[in-house]
C-alpha positions as CSV (number, residue, x, y, z in Angstrom):
1,M,95.5,114.0,106.3
2,G,94.2,110.6,106.4
3,V,92.7,108.2,109.1
4,N,92.6,110.0,112.4
5,N,95.7,112.1,111.6
6,L,97.9,109.1,111.8
7,V,98.7,108.4,108.2
8,Y,98.8,110.0,104.8
9,R,97.1,107.9,102.1
10,G,97.9,107.7,98.4
11,Q,100.5,109.2,96.0
12,E,98.9,112.5,95.7
13,E,98.3,113.2,99.5
14,I,101.8,112.1,100.4
15,S,103.4,114.1,97.5
16,R,101.5,117.2,98.7
17,A,102.7,116.7,102.2
18,V,106.3,116.8,101.2
19,G,106.0,119.3,98.3
20,I,106.9,117.1,95.3
21,N,104.9,116.5,92.1
22,W,102.9,113.3,92.5
23,K,103.9,112.3,89.0
24,N,107.5,112.0,90.3
25,F,106.4,109.9,93.3
26,S,107.9,106.6,92.1
27,Y,111.3,108.3,91.5
28,Y,111.3,109.7,95.2
29,V,110.4,106.3,96.5
30,K,113.1,104.3,94.5
31,N,115.9,107.0,94.4
32,K,115.4,109.2,97.5
33,K,114.1,106.6,99.9
34,L,110.7,108.4,100.5
35,P,109.4,106.6,103.6
36,V,106.2,105.0,102.3
37,F,104.7,101.5,102.4
38,R,102.0,99.4,101.3
39,I,100.5,96.6,103.4
40,D,101.5,93.3,102.1
41,G,103.2,95.2,99.1
42,K,99.9,96.1,97.4
43,G,97.2,98.6,97.6
44,T,97.3,102.3,98.7
45,W,100.6,103.9,99.6
46,L,100.7,105.0,103.2
47,A,103.1,107.2,105.1
48,M,103.5,108.3,108.7
49,P,103.7,112.1,109.4
50,D,106.7,111.7,111.6
51,D,108.6,109.7,109.0
52,L,107.9,112.2,106.4
53,K,109.1,114.9,108.7
54,K,112.3,113.3,109.4
55,W,112.9,112.6,105.7
56,L,112.3,116.2,104.8
57,L,114.7,117.3,107.5
58,D,117.3,114.9,106.1
59,Q,116.7,116.2,102.6
60,R,117.2,119.8,103.8
61,E,120.4,118.9,105.6
62,N,121.8,117.1,102.6
63,N,120.8,119.7,100.1
64,L,120.7,123.0,101.8
65,Y,123.9,124.4,100.2
66,K,123.9,122.5,96.9
């Protein structure tokens, strides 16, 4: 994890945290609302651990029996 355990940094680290292939990162951002952001819309992707945890729980709930 990144800076003082407050944030995940970059596509690969964030992808690893949620168990997706980093090559599909853009798909998850655009189509699955992966909760990531870039400061001023540019630079390194960032994600907060609590946001990723909530997103994963929502994904589990929505896809558990599909």
